Structures are given as C-alpha cells and as structure tokens.
N, CA, C, O and the ligand as a Tripos MOL2 file, in Angstrom:
@<TRIPOS>MOLECULE
protein
  305   303    77     0     0
PROTEIN
NO_CHARGES

@<TRIPOS>ATOM
      1 N          87.7370   87.4010   93.0260 N.3       1 MET1
      2 CA         87.9600   88.6500   92.2970 C.3       1 MET1
      3 C          86.7330   89.5520   92.3640 C.2       1 MET1
      4 O          86.8470   90.7770   92.3220 O.2       1 MET1
      5 N          85.5460   88.9260   92.4700 N.am      2 MET2
      6 CA         84.3370   89.7500   92.6250 C.3       2 MET2
      7 C          84.3690   90.5090   93.9480 C.2       2 MET2
      8 O          83.9490   91.6640   94.0180 O.2       2 MET2
      9 N          84.8690   89.8560   94.9950 N.am      3 ALA3
     10 CA         84.9960   90.5460   96.2860 C.3       3 ALA3
     11 C          85.9990   91.6870   96.1690 C.2       3 ALA3
     12 O          85.7910   92.7580   96.7390 O.2       3 ALA3
     13 N          87.0850   91.4620   95.4350 N.am      4 SER4
     14 CA         88.0780   92.5280   95.2440 C.3       4 SER4
     15 C          87.4690   93.7080   94.4940 C.2       4 SER4
     16 O          87.7270   94.8640   94.8300 O.2       4 SER4
     17 N          86.6570   93.4110   93.4760 N.am      5 LEU5
     18 CA         85.9880   94.4760   92.7180 C.3       5 LEU5
     19 C          85.1190   95.3230   93.6480 C.2       5 LEU5
     20 O          85.1270   96.5520   93.5860 O.2       5 LEU5
     21 N          84.3760   94.6400   94.5050 N.am      6 THR6
     22 CA         83.5240   95.3400   95.4660 C.3       6 THR6
     23 C          84.3520   96.2010   96.4180 C.2       6 THR6
     24 O          83.9990   97.3450   96.7030 O.2       6 THR6
     25 N          85.4430   95.6430   96.8990 N.am      7 GLU7
     26 CA         86.2950   96.3780   97.8360 C.3       7 GLU7
     27 C          86.9290   97.6060   97.1830 C.2       7 GLU7
     28 O          87.0500   98.6580   97.8100 O.2       7 GLU7
     29 N          87.3300   97.4630   95.9230 N.am      8 GLU8
     30 CA         87.9110   98.6210   95.2250 C.3       8 GLU8
     31 C          86.8500   99.7090   95.0560 C.2       8 GLU8
     32 O          87.1410  100.8940   95.2190 O.2       8 GLU8
     33 N          85.6250   99.3080   94.7300 N.am      9 ALA9
     34 CA         84.5360  100.2860   94.5770 C.3       9 ALA9
     35 C          84.2550  100.9840   95.9080 C.2       9 ALA9
     36 O          84.0450  102.1960   95.9490 O.2       9 ALA9
     37 N          84.2540  100.2180   96.9810 N.am     10 GLU10
     38 CA         84.0360  100.8240   98.3030 C.3      10 GLU10
     39 C          85.1380  101.8280   98.6210 C.2      10 GLU10
     40 O          84.8720  102.9150   99.1340 O.2      10 GLU10
     41 N          86.3560  101.4610   98.3160 N.am     11 THR11
     42 CA         87.4870  102.3440   98.6040 C.3      11 THR11
     43 C          87.3870  103.6330   97.7950 C.2      11 THR11
     44 O          87.6380  104.7190   98.3180 O.2      11 THR11
     45 N          87.0220  103.5130   96.5320 N.am     12 ILE12
     46 CA         86.8130  104.7050   95.6970 C.3      12 ILE12
     47 C          85.7600  105.6000   96.3410 C.2      12 ILE12
     48 O          85.9120  106.8210   96.3800 O.2      12 ILE12
     49 N          84.7020  104.9940   96.8420 N.am     13 GLY13
     50 CA         83.6350  105.7560   97.4830 C.3      13 GLY13
     51 C          84.0880  106.4260   98.7680 C.2      13 GLY13
     52 O          83.7030  107.5600   99.0540 O.2      13 GLY13
     53 N          84.9080  105.7250   99.5410 N.am     14 TRP14
     54 CA         85.4160  106.3320  100.7820 C.3      14 TRP14
     55 C          86.2660  107.5530  100.4630 C.2      14 TRP14
     56 O          86.1380  108.5870  101.1180 O.2      14 TRP14
     57 N          87.1410  107.4390   99.4530 N.am     15 TYR15
     58 CA         87.9430  108.6150   99.0560 C.3      15 TYR15
     59 C          87.0360  109.7330   98.5580 C.2      15 TYR15
     60 O          87.2870  110.9060   98.8350 O.2      15 TYR15
     61 N          85.9900  109.3810   97.8300 N.am     16 GLU16
     62 CA         85.0660  110.3960   97.3170 C.3      16 GLU16
     63 C          84.4470  111.1820   98.4750 C.2      16 GLU16
     64 O          84.3550  112.4090   98.4250 O.2      16 GLU16
     65 N          84.0240  110.4630   99.5140 N.am     17 GLN17
     66 CA         83.4210  111.1150  100.6720 C.3      17 GLN17
     67 C          84.4190  111.9980  101.3970 C.2      17 GLN17
     68 O          84.0870  113.1120  101.8020 O.2      17 GLN17
     69 N          85.6450  111.5060  101.5630 N.am     18 ARG18
     70 CA         86.6650  112.2880  102.2770 C.3      18 ARG18
     71 C          87.0750  113.5180  101.4740 C.2      18 ARG18
     72 O          87.2790  114.5940  102.0370 O.2      18 ARG18
     73 N          87.1950  113.3550  100.1520 N.am     19 LEU19
     74 CA         87.5570  114.4850   99.2940 C.3      19 LEU19
     75 C          86.4860  115.5710   99.3370 C.2      19 LEU19
     76 O          86.7940  116.7550   99.2020 O.2      19 LEU19
     77 N          85.2360  115.1710   99.5230 N.am     20 ALA20
     78 CA         84.1330  116.1330   99.5370 C.3      20 ALA20
     79 C          84.1770  117.0510  100.7560 C.2      20 ALA20
     80 O          83.6020  118.1390  100.7360 O.2      20 ALA20
     81 N          84.8540  116.6190  101.8120 N.am     21 VAL21
     82 CA         84.8380  117.4250  103.0450 C.3      21 VAL21
     83 C          86.2250  117.8920  103.4830 C.2      21 VAL21
     84 O          86.3290  118.6580  104.4410 O.2      21 VAL21
     85 N          87.2890  117.4590  102.8150 N.am     22 GLU22
     86 CA         88.6480  117.8260  103.2220 C.3      22 GLU22
     87 C          88.9970  119.2290  102.7250 C.2      22 GLU22
     88 O          89.0170  119.4660  101.5170 O.2      22 GLU22
     89 N          89.2720  120.1610  103.6410 N.am     23 PRO23
     90 CA         89.5810  121.5240  103.2100 C.3      23 PRO23
     91 C          91.0510  121.7420  102.8180 C.2      23 PRO23
     92 O          91.3620  122.7010  102.1120 O.2      23 PRO23
     93 N          91.9500  120.8670  103.2660 N.am     24 ASN24
     94 CA         93.3790  121.0610  103.0140 C.3      24 ASN24
     95 C          93.7400  120.5860  101.6020 C.2      24 ASN24
     96 O          93.5170  119.4280  101.2480 O.2      24 ASN24
     97 N          94.2990  121.4980  100.8060 N.am     25 ALA25
     98 CA         94.5800  121.1900   99.3950 C.3      25 ALA25
     99 C          95.5910  120.0580   99.2460 C.2      25 ALA25
    100 O          95.4460  119.2110   98.3650 O.2      25 ALA25
    101 N          96.6180  120.0360  100.1030 N.am     26 GLN26
    102 CA         97.6270  118.9890   99.9780 C.3      26 GLN26
    103 C          97.0380  117.6230  100.3520 C.2      26 GLN26
    104 O          97.3170  116.6210   99.6940 O.2      26 GLN26
    105 N          96.2360  117.5910  101.3950 N.am     27 ALA27
    106 CA         95.5790  116.3420  101.7810 C.3      27 ALA27
    107 C          94.6600  115.8630  100.6610 C.2      27 ALA27
    108 O          94.5830  114.6690  100.3710 O.2      27 ALA27
    109 N          93.9570  116.8260  100.0300 N.am     28 ARG28
    110 CA         93.0820  116.4590   98.9100 C.3      28 ARG28
    111 C          93.8890  115.8760   97.7520 C.2      28 ARG28
    112 O          93.4620  114.9090   97.1200 O.2      28 ARG28
    113 N          95.0520  116.4620   97.4760 N.am     29 ALA29
    114 CA         95.8840  115.9740   96.3750 C.3      29 ALA29
    115 C          96.3700  114.5500   96.6520 C.2      29 ALA29
    116 O          96.3870  113.7100   95.7530 O.2      29 ALA29
    117 N          96.7580  114.2870   97.8790 N.am     30 ILE30
    118 CA         97.2290  112.9450   98.2580 C.3      30 ILE30
    119 C          96.0910  111.9390   98.1160 C.2      30 ILE30
    120 O          96.2670  110.8530   97.5640 O.2      30 ILE30
    121 N          94.9350  112.3180   98.6190 N.am     31 MET31
    122 CA         93.7970  111.3910   98.5400 C.3      31 MET31
    123 C          93.3350  111.1870   97.1000 C.2      31 MET31
    124 O          92.9430  110.0840   96.7190 O.2      31 MET31
    125 N          93.3820  112.2470   96.3070 N.am     32 ALA32
    126 CA         92.9880  112.1120   94.8970 C.3      32 ALA32
    127 C          93.9550  111.1840   94.1630 C.2      32 ALA32
    128 O          93.5460  110.3940   93.3130 O.2      32 ALA32
    129 N          95.2470  111.2890   94.5040 N.am     33 ASN33
    130 CA         96.2430  110.3910   93.9140 C.3      33 ASN33
    131 C          95.9530  108.9510   94.3020 C.2      33 ASN33
    132 O          95.9810  108.0560   93.4580 O.2      33 ASN33
    133 N          95.6780  108.7320   95.5750 N.am     34 ALA34
    134 CA         95.3760  107.3760   96.0600 C.3      34 ALA34
    135 C          94.1020  106.8420   95.4080 C.2      34 ALA34
    136 O          94.0330  105.6710   95.0370 O.2      34 ALA34
    137 N          93.0960  107.7050   95.2700 N.am     35 GLN35
    138 CA         91.8510  107.2770   94.6320 C.3      35 GLN35
    139 C          92.1080  106.8680   93.1850 C.2      35 GLN35
    140 O          91.4940  105.9280   92.6810 O.2      35 GLN35
    141 N          93.0190  107.5800   92.5190 N.am     36 GLY36
    142 CA         93.3540  107.2230   91.1410 C.3      36 GLY36
    143 C          93.8910  105.8140   91.0390 C.2      36 GLY36
    144 O          93.5880  105.0950   90.0860 O.2      36 GLY36
    145 N          94.6880  105.4130   92.0180 N.am     37 GLU37
    146 CA         95.1940  104.0350   92.0350 C.3      37 GLU37
    147 C          94.0490  103.0440   92.1930 C.2      37 GLU37
    148 O          94.0460  101.9790   91.5750 O.2      37 GLU37
    149 N          93.0780  103.4060   93.0260 N.am     38 GLU38
    150 CA         91.9410  102.5030   93.2380 C.3      38 GLU38
    151 C          91.0930  102.3670   91.9770 C.2      38 GLU38
    152 O          90.5330  101.3010   91.7200 O.2      38 GLU38
    153 N          90.9930  103.4300   91.1960 N.am     39 PHE39
    154 CA         90.2950  103.3160   89.9080 C.3      39 PHE39
    155 C          90.9910  102.2840   89.0230 C.2      39 PHE39
    156 O          90.3400  101.4750   88.3610 O.2      39 PHE39
    157 N          92.3250  102.3230   89.0240 N.am     40 LYS40
    158 CA         93.0760  101.3440   88.2200 C.3      40 LYS40
    159 C          92.8200   99.9350   88.7190 C.2      40 LYS40
    160 O          92.6070   99.0200   87.9240 O.2      40 LYS40
    161 N          92.8400   99.7550   90.0300 N.am     41 HIS41
    162 CA         92.6040   98.4230   90.5850 C.3      41 HIS41
    163 C          91.1980   97.9340   90.2230 C.2      41 HIS41
    164 O          91.0060   96.7820   89.8350 O.2      41 HIS41
    165 N          90.2220   98.8370   90.3580 N.am     42 PHE42
    166 CA         88.8460   98.4930   89.9940 C.3      42 PHE42
    167 C          88.7830   98.0630   88.5280 C.2      42 PHE42
    168 O          88.1620   97.0550   88.1900 O.2      42 PHE42
    169 N          89.4260   98.8330   87.6740 N.am     43 GLY43
    170 CA         89.4070   98.5240   86.2460 C.3      43 GLY43
    171 C          90.0710   97.1960   85.9320 C.2      43 GLY43
    172 O          89.5820   96.4350   85.0970 O.2      43 GLY43
    173 N          91.1880   96.9130   86.6010 N.am     44 MET44
    174 CA         91.8630   95.6360   86.3640 C.3      44 MET44
    175 C          91.0070   94.4720   86.8370 C.2      44 MET44
    176 O          90.9180   93.4480   86.1600 O.2      44 MET44
    177 N          90.3810   94.6230   87.9880 N.am     45 ASP45
    178 CA         89.4920   93.5610   88.4980 C.3      45 ASP45
    179 C          88.3330   93.3270   87.5290 C.2      45 ASP45
    180 O          88.0000   92.1870   87.2060 O.2      45 ASP45
    181 N          87.7250   94.4220   87.0720 N.am     46 LEU46
    182 CA         86.5960   94.2960   86.1550 C.3      46 LEU46
    183 C          87.0330   93.6540   84.8400 C.2      46 LEU46
    184 O          86.3520   92.7740   84.3130 O.2      46 LEU46
    185 N          88.1560   94.0940   84.3240 N.am     47 GLU47
    186 CA         88.6430   93.5320   83.0610 C.3      47 GLU47
    187 C          88.9330   92.0390   83.2130 C.2      47 GLU47
    188 O          88.6360   91.2500   82.3160 O.2      47 GLU47
    189 N          89.5060   91.6650   84.3320 N.am     48 PHE48
    190 CA         89.7660   90.2410   84.5780 C.3      48 PHE48
    191 C          88.4570   89.4540   84.5360 C.2      48 PHE48
    192 O          88.3790   88.4010   83.9030 O.2      48 PHE48
    193 N          87.4400   89.9640   85.2070 N.am     49 LEU49
    194 CA         86.1540   89.2640   85.2440 C.3      49 LEU49
    195 C          85.5060   89.2060   83.8620 C.2      49 LEU49
    196 O          84.9020   88.1980   83.4980 O.2      49 LEU49
    197 N          85.6320   90.2770   83.1040 N.am     50 VAL50
    198 CA         85.0850   90.2800   81.7460 C.3      50 VAL50
    199 C          85.7890   89.2280   80.8860 C.2      50 VAL50
    200 O          85.1660   88.5920   80.0370 O.2      50 VAL50
    201 N          87.0900   89.0530   81.1130 N.am     51 HIS51
    202 CA         87.8370   88.0230   80.3700 C.3      51 HIS51
    203 C          87.4250   86.6230   80.8020 C.2      51 HIS51
    204 O          87.3350   85.7140   79.9760 O.2      51 HIS51
    205 N          87.1780   86.4530   82.0790 N.am     52 GLN52
    206 CA         86.9220   85.1250   82.6210 C.3      52 GLN52
    207 C          85.4590   84.6960   82.5510 C.2      52 GLN52
    208 O          85.1560   83.5040   82.5290 O.2      52 GLN52
    209 N          84.5660   85.6640   82.5160 N.am     53 LYS53
    210 CA         83.1300   85.3810   82.6190 C.3      53 LYS53
    211 C          82.4140   85.8750   81.3670 C.2      53 LYS53
    212 O          82.1280   87.0680   81.2600 O.2      53 LYS53
    213 N          82.1170   84.9890   80.4150 N.am     54 PRO54
    214 CA         81.4460   85.4170   79.1750 C.3      54 PRO54
    215 C          80.1450   86.1780   79.4230 C.2      54 PRO54
    216 O          79.8400   87.1130   78.6830 O.2      54 PRO54
    217 N          79.3800   85.8090   80.4280 N.am     55 LYS55
    218 CA         78.1230   86.5230   80.7110 C.3      55 LYS55
    219 C          78.3900   87.9910   81.0300 C.2      55 LYS55
    220 O          77.6130   88.8670   80.6510 O.2      55 LYS55
    221 N          79.4850   88.2520   81.7240 N.am     56 TRP56
    222 CA         79.8420   89.6350   82.0550 C.3      56 TRP56
    223 C          80.1170   90.4230   80.7760 C.2      56 TRP56
    224 O          79.6600   91.5570   80.6240 O.2      56 TRP56
    225 N          80.8670   89.8130   79.8580 N.am     57 ARG57
    226 CA         81.2060   90.5150   78.6110 C.3      57 ARG57
    227 C          79.9290   90.8330   77.8200 C.2      57 ARG57
    228 O          79.7640   91.9450   77.3190 O.2      57 ARG57
    229 N          79.0310   89.8470   77.7140 N.am     58 VAL58
    230 CA         77.7840   90.0500   76.9690 C.3      58 VAL58
    231 C          76.9630   91.1670   77.6060 C.2      58 VAL58
    232 O          76.4320   92.0320   76.9100 O.2      58 VAL58
    233 N          76.8640   91.1410   78.9320 N.am     59 ALA59
    234 CA         76.0370   92.1260   79.6270 C.3      59 ALA59
    235 C          76.6240   93.5350   79.5370 C.2      59 ALA59
    236 O          75.8810   94.5140   79.4700 O.2      59 ALA59
    237 N          77.9470   93.6400   79.5360 N.am     60 LEU60
    238 CA         78.5750   94.9560   79.6280 C.3      60 LEU60
    239 C          78.9650   95.5750   78.2920 C.2      60 LEU60
    240 O          79.1580   96.7880   78.2130 O.2      60 LEU60
    241 N          79.0840   94.7700   77.2480 N.am     61 GLN61
    242 CA         79.6360   95.2990   76.0020 C.3      61 GLN61
    243 C          78.7640   96.3840   75.3690 C.2      61 GLN61
    244 O          79.2770   97.2300   74.6370 O.2      61 GLN61
    245 N          77.4680   96.3740   75.6350 N.am     62 ASP62
    246 CA         76.5980   97.4140   75.0680 C.3      62 ASP62
    247 C          76.3980   98.5880   76.0150 C.2      62 ASP62
    248 O          75.7030   99.5450   75.6730 O.2      62 ASP62
    249 N          76.9980   98.5280   77.2000 N.am     63 ILE63
    250 CA         76.7930   99.5790   78.1960 C.3      63 ILE63
    251 C          78.0330  100.4460   78.3880 C.2      63 ILE63
    252 O          77.9430  101.6740   78.4090 O.2      63 ILE63
    253 N          79.1900   99.8040   78.5280 N.am     64 LEU64
    254 CA         80.3980  100.5500   78.8780 C.3      64 LEU64
    255 C          80.9810  101.3240   77.6920 C.2      64 LEU64
    256 O          80.9840  100.8530   76.5550 O.2      64 LEU64
    257 N          81.4660  102.5100   77.9930 N.am     65 PHE65
    258 CA         82.1960  103.3590   77.0380 C.3      65 PHE65
    259 C          81.3560  103.7410   75.8220 C.2      65 PHE65
    260 O          81.8750  103.8690   74.7130 O.2      65 PHE65
    261 N          80.0470  103.9230   76.0420 N.am     66 LYS66
    262 CA         79.1490  104.3550   74.9770 C.3      66 LYS66
    263 C          78.6380  105.7550   75.2980 C.2      66 LYS66
    264 O          78.4050  106.0940   76.4580 O.2      66 LYS66
    265 N          78.4690  106.5550   74.2640 N.am     67 GLU67
    266 CA         77.8550  107.8680   74.4340 C.3      67 GLU67
    267 C          76.3370  107.6980   74.4660 C.2      67 GLU67
    268 O          75.8100  106.7220   73.9310 O.2      67 GLU67
    269 N          75.6420  108.6350   75.0850 N.am     68 GLY68
    270 CA         74.1940  108.6210   75.0450 C.3      68 GLY68
    271 C          73.5500  108.0900   76.3090 C.2      68 GLY68
    272 O          74.1220  108.1390   77.3980 O.2      68 GLY68
    273 N          72.3310  107.5760   76.1290 N.am     69 ASP69
    274 CA         71.4800  107.1610   77.2450 C.3      69 ASP69
    275 C          71.9360  105.8260   77.8400 C.2      69 ASP69
    276 O          71.8280  104.7870   77.1890 O.2      69 ASP69
    277 N          72.4320  105.8540   79.0460 N.am     70 ILE70
    278 CA         72.9550  104.6460   79.6940 C.3      70 ILE70
    279 C          71.8590  103.5940   79.8720 C.2      70 ILE70
    280 O          72.0790  102.4070   79.6310 O.2      70 ILE70
    281 N          70.6800  104.0460   80.2970 N.am     71 VAL71
    282 CA         69.5820  103.0940   80.5090 C.3      71 VAL71
    283 C          69.1820  102.4400   79.1920 C.2      71 VAL71
    284 O          68.9440  101.2330   79.1440 O.2      71 VAL71
    285 N          69.1080  103.2160   78.1440 N.am     72 ALA72
    286 CA         68.7530  102.6640   76.8280 C.3      72 ALA72
    287 C          69.7880  101.6370   76.3830 C.2      72 ALA72
    288 O          69.4310  100.5990   75.8260 O.2      72 ALA72
    289 N          71.0530  101.9150   76.6210 N.am     73 HIS73
    290 CA         72.1090  100.9500   76.2550 C.3      73 HIS73
    291 C          71.9480   99.6530   77.0350 C.2      73 HIS73
    292 O          72.2570   98.5720   76.5330 O.2      73 HIS73
    293 N          71.4630   99.7690   78.2710 N.am     74 GLY74
    294 CA         71.2940   98.5840   79.1030 C.3      74 GLY74
    295 C          70.1300   97.7130   78.6830 C.2      74 GLY74
    296 O          70.0270   96.5610   79.1040 O.2      74 GLY74
    297 N          69.2570   98.2560   77.8590 N.am     75 GLU75
    298 CA         68.0740   97.5080   77.4320 C.3      75 GLU75
    299 C          68.2210   96.9070   76.0430 C.2      75 GLU75
    300 O          67.2680   96.3500   75.4980 O.2      75 GLU75
    301 N          69.4140   97.0180   75.4700 N.am     76 VAL76
    302 CA         69.6490   96.4370   74.1340 C.3      76 VAL76
    303 C          69.6450   94.9390   74.2130 C.2      76 VAL76
    304 O          69.8250   94.2670   73.1980 O.2      76 VAL76
    305 FE         93.1020   98.9820   95.5790 Fe       77 FE277
@<TRIPOS>BOND
     1     1     2 1
     2     2     3 1
     3     3     4 2
     4     3     5 am
     5     5     6 1
     6     6     7 1
     7     7     8 2
     8     7     9 am
     9     9    10 1
    10    10    11 1
    11    11    12 2
    12    11    13 am
    13    13    14 1
    14    14    15 1
    15    15    16 2
    16    15    17 am
    17    17    18 1
    18    18    19 1
    19    19    20 2
    20    19    21 am
    21    21    22 1
    22    22    23 1
    23    23    24 2
    24    23    25 am
    25    25    26 1
    26    26    27 1
    27    27    28 2
    28    27    29 am
    29    29    30 1
    30    30    31 1
    31    31    32 2
    32    31    33 am
    33    33    34 1
    34    34    35 1
    35    35    36 2
    36    35    37 am
    37    37    38 1
    38    38    39 1
    39    39    40 2
    40    39    41 am
    41    41    42 1
    42    42    43 1
    43    43    44 2
    44    43    45 am
    45    45    46 1
    46    46    47 1
    47    47    48 2
    48    47    49 am
    49    49    50 1
    50    50    51 1
    51    51    52 2
    52    51    53 am
    53    53    54 1
    54    54    55 1
    55    55    56 2
    56    55    57 am
    57    57    58 1
    58    58    59 1
    59    59    60 2
    60    59    61 am
    61    61    62 1
    62    62    63 1
    63    63    64 2
    64    63    65 am
    65    65    66 1
    66    66    67 1
    67    67    68 2
    68    67    69 am
    69    69    70 1
    70    70    71 1
    71    71    72 2
    72    71    73 am
    73    73    74 1
    74    74    75 1
    75    75    76 2
    76    75    77 am
    77    77    78 1
    78    78    79 1
    79    79    80 2
    80    79    81 am
    81    81    82 1
    82    82    83 1
    83    83    84 2
    84    83    85 am
    85    85    86 1
    86    86    87 1
    87    87    88 2
    88    87    89 am
    89    89    90 1
    90    90    91 1
    91    91    92 2
    92    91    93 am
    93    93    94 1
    94    94    95 1
    95    95    96 2
    96    95    97 am
    97    97    98 1
    98    98    99 1
    99    99   100 2
   100    99   101 am
   101   101   102 1
   102   102   103 1
   103   103   104 2
   104   103   105 am
   105   105   106 1
   106   106   107 1
   107   107   108 2
   108   107   109 am
   109   109   110 1
   110   110   111 1
   111   111   112 2
   112   111   113 am
   113   113   114 1
   114   114   115 1
   115   115   116 2
   116   115   117 am
   117   117   118 1
   118   118   119 1
   119   119   120 2
   120   119   121 am
   121   121   122 1
   122   122   123 1
   123   123   124 2
   124   123   125 am
   125   125   126 1
   126   126   127 1
   127   127   128 2
   128   127   129 am
   129   129   130 1
   130   130   131 1
   131   131   132 2
   132   131   133 am
   133   133   134 1
   134   134   135 1
   135   135   136 2
   136   135   137 am
   137   137   138 1
   138   138   139 1
   139   139   140 2
   140   139   141 am
   141   141   142 1
   142   142   143 1
   143   143   144 2
   144   143   145 am
   145   145   146 1
   146   146   147 1
   147   147   148 2
   148   147   149 am
   149   149   150 1
   150   150   151 1
   151   151   152 2
   152   151   153 am
   153   153   154 1
   154   154   155 1
   155   155   156 2
   156   155   157 am
   157   157   158 1
   158   158   159 1
   159   159   160 2
   160   159   161 am
   161   161   162 1
   162   162   163 1
   163   163   164 2
   164   163   165 am
   165   165   166 1
   166   166   167 1
   167   167   168 2
   168   167   169 am
   169   169   170 1
   170   170   171 1
   171   171   172 2
   172   171   173 am
   173   173   174 1
   174   174   175 1
   175   175   176 2
   176   175   177 am
   177   177   178 1
   178   178   179 1
   179   179   180 2
   180   179   181 am
   181   181   182 1
   182   182   183 1
   183   183   184 2
   184   183   185 am
   185   185   186 1
   186   186   187 1
   187   187   188 2
   188   187   189 am
   189   189   190 1
   190   190   191 1
   191   191   192 2
   192   191   193 am
   193   193   194 1
   194   194   195 1
   195   195   196 2
   196   195   197 am
   197   197   198 1
   198   198   199 1
   199   199   200 2
   200   199   201 am
   201   201   202 1
   202   202   203 1
   203   203   204 2
   204   203   205 am
   205   205   206 1
   206   206   207 1
   207   207   208 2
   208   207   209 am
   209   209   210 1
   210   210   211 1
   211   211   212 2
   212   211   213 am
   213   213   214 1
   214   214   215 1
   215   215   216 2
   216   215   217 am
   217   217   218 1
   218   218   219 1
   219   219   220 2
   220   219   221 am
   221   221   222 1
   222   222   223 1
   223   223   224 2
   224   223   225 am
   225   225   226 1
   226   226   227 1
   227   227   228 2
   228   227   229 am
   229   229   230 1
   230   230   231 1
   231   231   232 2
   232   231   233 am
   233   233   234 1
   234   234   235 1
   235   235   236 2
   236   235   237 am
   237   237   238 1
   238   238   239 1
   239   239   240 2
   240   239   241 am
   241   241   242 1
   242   242   243 1
   243   243   244 2
   244   243   245 am
   245   245   246 1
   246   246   247 1
   247   247   248 2
   248   247   249 am
   249   249   250 1
   250   250   251 1
   251   251   252 2
   252   251   253 am
   253   253   254 1
   254   254   255 1
   255   255   256 2
   256   255   257 am
   257   257   258 1
   258   258   259 1
   259   259   260 2
   260   259   261 am
   261   261   262 1
   262   262   263 1
   263   263   264 2
   264   263   265 am
   265   265   266 1
   266   266   267 1
   267   267   268 2
   268   267   269 am
   269   269   270 1
   270   270   271 1
   271   271   272 2
   272   271   273 am
   273   273   274 1
   274   274   275 1
   275   275   276 2
   276   275   277 am
   277   277   278 1
   278   278   279 1
   279   279   280 2
   280   279   281 am
   281   281   282 1
   282   282   283 1
   283   283   284 2
   284   283   285 am
   285   285   286 1
   286   286   287 1
   287   287   288 2
   288   287   289 am
   289   289   290 1
   290   290   291 1
   291   291   292 2
   292   291   293 am
   293   293   294 1
   294   294   295 1
   295   295   296 2
   296   295   297 am
   297   297   298 1
   298   298   299 1
   299   299   300 2
   300   299   301 am
   301   301   302 1
   302   302   303 1
   303   303   304 2
@<TRIPOS>SUBSTRUCTURE
     1 MET1         2 RESIDUE 1 A MET
     2 MET2         6 RESIDUE 1 A MET
     3 ALA3        10 RESIDUE 1 A ALA
     4 SER4        14 RESIDUE 1 A SER
     5 LEU5        18 RESIDUE 1 A LEU
     6 THR6        22 RESIDUE 1 A THR
     7 GLU7        26 RESIDUE 1 A GLU
     8 GLU8        30 RESIDUE 1 A GLU
     9 ALA9        34 RESIDUE 1 A ALA
    10 GLU10       38 RESIDUE 1 A GLU
    11 THR11       42 RESIDUE 1 A THR
    12 ILE12       46 RESIDUE 1 A ILE
    13 GLY13       50 RESIDUE 1 A GLY
    14 TRP14       54 RESIDUE 1 A TRP
    15 TYR15       58 RESIDUE 1 A TYR
    16 GLU16       62 RESIDUE 1 A GLU
    17 GLN17       66 RESIDUE 1 A GLN
    18 ARG18       70 RESIDUE 1 A ARG
    19 LEU19       74 RESIDUE 1 A LEU
    20 ALA20       78 RESIDUE 1 A ALA
    21 VAL21       82 RESIDUE 1 A VAL
    22 GLU22       86 RESIDUE 1 A GLU
    23 PRO23       90 RESIDUE 1 A PRO
    24 ASN24       94 RESIDUE 1 A ASN
    25 ALA25       98 RESIDUE 1 A ALA
    26 GLN26      102 RESIDUE 1 A GLN
    27 ALA27      106 RESIDUE 1 A ALA
    28 ARG28      110 RESIDUE 1 A ARG
    29 ALA29      114 RESIDUE 1 A ALA
    30 ILE30      118 RESIDUE 1 A ILE
    31 MET31      122 RESIDUE 1 A MET
    32 ALA32      126 RESIDUE 1 A ALA
    33 ASN33      130 RESIDUE 1 A ASN
    34 ALA34      134 RESIDUE 1 A ALA
    35 GLN35      138 RESIDUE 1 A GLN
    36 GLY36      142 RESIDUE 1 A GLY
    37 GLU37      146 RESIDUE 1 A GLU
    38 GLU38      150 RESIDUE 1 A GLU
    39 PHE39      154 RESIDUE 1 A PHE
    40 LYS40      158 RESIDUE 1 A LYS
    41 HIS41      162 RESIDUE 1 A HIS
    42 PHE42      166 RESIDUE 1 A PHE
    43 GLY43      170 RESIDUE 1 A GLY
    44 MET44      174 RESIDUE 1 A MET
    45 ASP45      178 RESIDUE 1 A ASP
    46 LEU46      182 RESIDUE 1 A LEU
    47 GLU47      186 RESIDUE 1 A GLU
    48 PHE48      190 RESIDUE 1 A PHE
    49 LEU49      194 RESIDUE 1 A LEU
    50 VAL50      198 RESIDUE 1 A VAL
    51 HIS51      202 RESIDUE 1 A HIS
    52 GLN52      206 RESIDUE 1 A GLN
    53 LYS53      210 RESIDUE 1 A LYS
    54 PRO54      214 RESIDUE 1 A PRO
    55 LYS55      218 RESIDUE 1 A LYS
    56 TRP56      222 RESIDUE 1 A TRP
    57 ARG57      226 RESIDUE 1 A ARG
    58 VAL58      230 RESIDUE 1 A VAL
    59 ALA59      234 RESIDUE 1 A ALA
    60 LEU60      238 RESIDUE 1 A LEU
    61 GLN61      242 RESIDUE 1 A GLN
    62 ASP62      246 RESIDUE 1 A ASP
    63 ILE63      250 RESIDUE 1 A ILE
    64 LEU64      254 RESIDUE 1 A LEU
    65 PHE65      258 RESIDUE 1 A PHE
    66 LYS66      262 RESIDUE 1 A LYS
    67 GLU67      266 RESIDUE 1 A GLU
    68 GLY68      270 RESIDUE 1 A GLY
    69 ASP69      274 RESIDUE 1 A ASP
    70 ILE70      278 RESIDUE 1 A ILE
    71 VAL71      282 RESIDUE 1 A VAL
    72 ALA72      286 RESIDUE 1 A ALA
    73 HIS73      290 RESIDUE 1 A HIS
    74 GLY74      294 RESIDUE 1 A GLY
    75 GLU75      298 RESIDUE 1 A GLU
    76 VAL76      302 RESIDUE 1 A VAL
    77 FE277      305 GROUP 0 **** ****
C-alpha cells in the first residue's frame, strides 16, 4: 500500500505538470477530473496506512488538517 501511495502521488504530479502546459480547455477539464480521482485514491491509501500503522497516526495527527504553521505542527 505504501507503493500505491507513492504511485498515486506521482500520478497527481504528472497531471499537475500536464495541466500547467495544456492550452486546450476541454483537455484541461478531462485531466483535472482524472487528477481528482487520483486525489481520492491517494487519500484512501493514506487513510488505510493510518489505520494499519499506529506510528503513522501518531506522526500525522498533529500535522494534517491544521491551520497555521505546518513546520511548527510537525515539531509538536
Ligand atoms: Fe489512482
């Protein structure tokens, strides 16, 4: 599942790069839709790992979905 998480992140990045240079609005809409699916896959993979790996939950619970300084949250 960690490999899947990495692959989903890579795919999100590939769509990000293509969206940055694609001039055709319809092509951009299709790719943005596809990228949205990859965000869901990434989130499901991450959530699975957080459920399965207590260290992941401990490390991430003070960082994710918090307002403010991300680095400061990581040092709690
Ligand atoms: Fe995916």
